[in-house]
N, C-alpha and C positions, 0 to 999 in steps of 0.2 A: 646581233649578237653580244656586242657590248653592254647594250641596254639590260638585256636579258640577265647577264652575269652580275651586274651592278645590282638589279633588283633581287637576285637570289641571295647575293652577300649580305645586303641590308636587311633581308627577310630572316636570315641566318642569326645576323647580329640582334636584330630585335627580339627575336626568340630567346636568345642567348640573354640579352639584358633582362627581358621580363623573368626568366629563370633566376637570375641573379637577385632581382629585385623582390621575388616571392620568398627565396632564401632567406635574404638579408631582414624582411620583415617578418618572417617566422622566428629567426633567430632574435630579433629585437623584442618580440613578443614573450619568448620564452625567458629573456633577461628581465623585462619588465614584471612578468609575473613572479619571477623568483624573488626580486625586490620587493614589490608590494604584496605579495601573497600573504605572507607571514604576518604583516602589520594588519591586511585586510582580516585574516582569519582571528587576530588577537582582538579586534573590536567587534567582531561577531561573536566572540565568546565572552566579552564583557557585556553586551546586550543580551545575549542569552541569560547570563547569570542573574540579572536584573528582573528576568521575566517572573511573575507570581508563580507559574507552574513549577518552574526551577526551584524557587524558594520553598514552595510547599512540599515538594517531593523531599527536599533537605531535611525540613521540620519532620515530616513523617519517618525518615531513616534513623534521625535522632531519637525519636520517641521510640521506635522500635530497638534501636541500641539499648536506651535507657530501660525499658522493659525487660531485656533480656540480661542486662547487668543486675538489674534487682533480682532477677529468678536464678540468677548463677549461685552454685553452692560451693566453688572454691576460687581460691584467690588467683590460680593460674587462668581460669575462666574469666574473670574481672579484668585481669592484666591483658588478655587476648583482646577483649571487647573494648577496652579502654585504648589500645593501640589500634586498633580498626577505627575508632571514633577518631583519633587524631590525625590518621591518614587520609580519612573520608572527608574531614572537616578542616582541613589546614589552609585551605583559601577561602572557606564560607565566613562571612561577618557574622559572628555569633551574638554580638552587640544588637543586632536588629531582631533578636528573638524577643517575642511578647510574654513567652512564659517563662516565669522566673526558676521553675524547676528543672527546664531544659538548659537554661545558661548555668544553674547549679551543677547539673550532672556533666556538662561539658569542662566546667572548672574542675571538678573531681576527676576527670579524664586527663586532664592536662597537668596534674600535680603528682 
C-alpha cells in the first residue's frame, strides 16, 4: 500500500510539474512575442516598403493625385488634395522618384 501511495503522489506531482512547465513556457512565449513582435513587424514593414510593387503603387497614387490636383477648379479642392498627399506620402522617400514632375508636385503640396 505504501508503494501505491508513493506512486500516486509522484504521478500527481509529475502532472502538476508538467502543468506548471506548460504554463511557464506559454507565459515566456507571450513575453518573447511581446518584446520581439514589434521589432519584427517594423523590419517586415521596412522590407515591404522597398519592394517594387509598393513603390510602383505609391508612384501611381501620386500620379493620380497630381492629375486630380491639375483638374481641381477651386483652391479648397487643391488644398484638400495637397493635404492628402502630405499624409499619404509622409514616410515615402520622394527623392527616389524618377519623374521630375512628380517631385515638383510633391514640393508644391509641401509648400
